[in-house]
C-alpha positions in Angstrom: -40.0 -38.4 35.7 -43.0 -36.1 36.1 -41.2 -32.8 35.4 -40.5 -33.6 31.7 -37.0 -34.9 32.2 -37.8 -38.4 30.8 -35.5 -39.6 28.1 -37.0 -40.8 24.9 -35.5 -43.6 23.1 -34.8 -41.4 20.0 -32.5 -39.0 22.0 -28.8 -39.5 22.3 -27.4 -40.5 25.7 -26.3 -37.6 27.9 -22.6 -38.6 27.8 -22.6 -38.5 24.0 -24.2 -35.1 24.0 -21.6 -33.9 26.6 -18.7 -35.1 24.5 -20.1 -33.5 21.4 -20.5 -30.2 23.3 -17.0 -30.5 24.7 -15.7 -31.0 21.2 -17.6 -28.0 19.9 -16.4 -25.9 22.8 -12.8 -26.9 22.1 -13.2 -26.0 18.4 -14.7 -22.6 19.4 -11.9 -22.0 21.9 -9.3 -22.8 19.3 -11.0 -20.4 16.8 -11.1 -17.7 19.5 -7.4 -18.1 20.2 -6.6 -18.0 16.5 -8.7 -14.8 16.1 -7.0 -13.3 19.2 -3.6 -14.0 17.6 -4.7 -12.5 14.3 -6.1 -9.5 16.1 -2.9 -9.0 18.0 -0.9 -9.2 14.8 -3.2 -6.7 13.1 -3.0 -4.4 16.1 0.8 -4.5 16.0 0.7 -3.8 12.3 -1.6 -0.9 12.8 0.7 0.6 15.5 3.6 0.2 13.2 1.8 1.9 10.4 0.8 4.8 12.6 4.4 5.1 13.8 5.7 5.1 10.2 3.2 7.7 9.3 4.3 10.0 12.1 7.9 9.5 11.2 7.2 10.2 7.6 5.3 13.4 8.4 8.2 14.6 10.6 10.7 13.8 7.8 8.6 15.8 5.3 8.5 18.8 7.6 12.3 18.6 8.1 12.8 18.3 4.3 10.6 21.3 3.6 12.5 23.4 6.1 15.8 22.2 4.7 14.7 22.9 1.1 13.6 26.5 2.1 17.0 27.0 3.8 18.9 25.8 0.8 16.9 27.9 -1.6 17.2 31.1 0.6 21.0 30.6 0.9 21.3 30.0 -2.8 19.2 33.1 -3.6 21.3 35.2 -1.2 24.6 33.9 -2.8 23.3 34.6 -6.3 22.1 38.1 -5.4 25.5 38.8 -3.8 27.4 37.5 -6.8 25.2 39.5 -9.2 25.8 42.6 -7.2 29.5 41.9 -7.2 29.5 41.3 -10.9 27.7 44.6 -11.5 30.2 46.5 -9.3 33.1 44.9 -11.1 31.7 45.8 -14.5 31.3 49.4 -13.4 35.0 49.4 -12.2 36.2 47.9 -15.5 34.5 50.8 -17.3 36.5 53.2 -15.2 39.8 51.4 -15.2 41.5 48.7 -17.2 43.6 47.6 -14.1 40.6 46.0 -12.5 40.1 43.5 -15.3 41.8 40.8 -13.4 39.5 41.3 -10.4 36.5 41.1 -12.7 37.7 37.9 -14.2 38.1 36.4 -10.8 34.6 37.5 -9.8 33.2 36.1 -13.0 34.9 32.8 -12.3 33.4 32.7 -8.8 30.0 33.6 -10.3 30.3 30.7 -12.7 31.2 28.4 -9.9 28.2 29.7 -7.9 26.0 29.3 -10.9 27.2 25.7 -11.3 26.6 25.2 -7.6 23.2 26.7 -8.0 22.5 24.3 -10.8 23.6 21.4 -8.7 21.5 22.7 -5.7 18.6 23.1 -8.1 19.1 19.5 -9.2 19.3 18.4 -5.5 16.1 20.4 -4.8 14.3 18.8 -7.7 15.4 15.4 -6.4 14.3 16.2 -2.9 11.0 17.4 -4.2 10.5 14.2 -6.1 11.4 12.2 -3.0 8.9 14.4 -1.1 6.2 13.6 -3.7 6.9 9.9 -3.3 6.7 10.2 0.5 3.5 12.2 0.2 2.1 9.5 -2.1 3.1 6.9 0.5 1.4 8.9 3.2 -1.7 9.3 1.0 -1.9 5.5 0.7 -1.8 5.0 4.5 -5.5 5.7 5.0 -6.2 3.1 2.2 -4.0 0.6 4.0 -5.7 1.4 7.3 -9.1 0.7 5.6 -7.8 -2.6 4.4 -6.6 -3.4 7.8 -10.0 -2.4 9.3 -11.7 -4.5 6.6 -9.5 -7.5 7.6 -10.4 -7.0 11.2 -14.1 -6.9 10.3 -13.7 -10.0 8.2 -12.0 -11.9 11.0 -14.8 -10.7 13.4 -17.4 -11.7 10.8 -15.8 -15.1 10.4 -16.0 -15.6 14.1 -19.7 -14.9 14.0 -20.2 -17.2 11.0 -18.2 -20.0 12.7 -20.3 -19.6 15.8 -23.6 -19.6 13.8 -22.6 -22.7 11.8 -22.0 -24.6 15.0 
């Protein structure tokens, strides 16, 4: 053949070369499918993490509003009781017959103080949970970077596999 298409005796037969190429293509296609599956899994994981982040941020907002409401209500109740106690103390000074009313107000104040202590404990617990949630949220960008690095590693492995073949 004058156009350079002659086969030299050292070259492999065309059918052998074709089967080798078919095998390599099949291996590459299998690797591509595996990478597609991994990519889909990572994408799903990423969506889930983004959803979890949004839900956590909304939960934190609601907790902050709830904590402010509890604190405001508690402060109002305490202020009201302190005013009531002061009024009762003034009336006791004027009359001994009001002693029983003052004892009742004092009892209520103690109950409210206990309630306030309980609410303060609940607020502290909620703040601790909020700090934990914030710490979890702060770790989300790191997890996202890990996810991105895994994606890059899979993409890089595809290039390496392609170059090796």
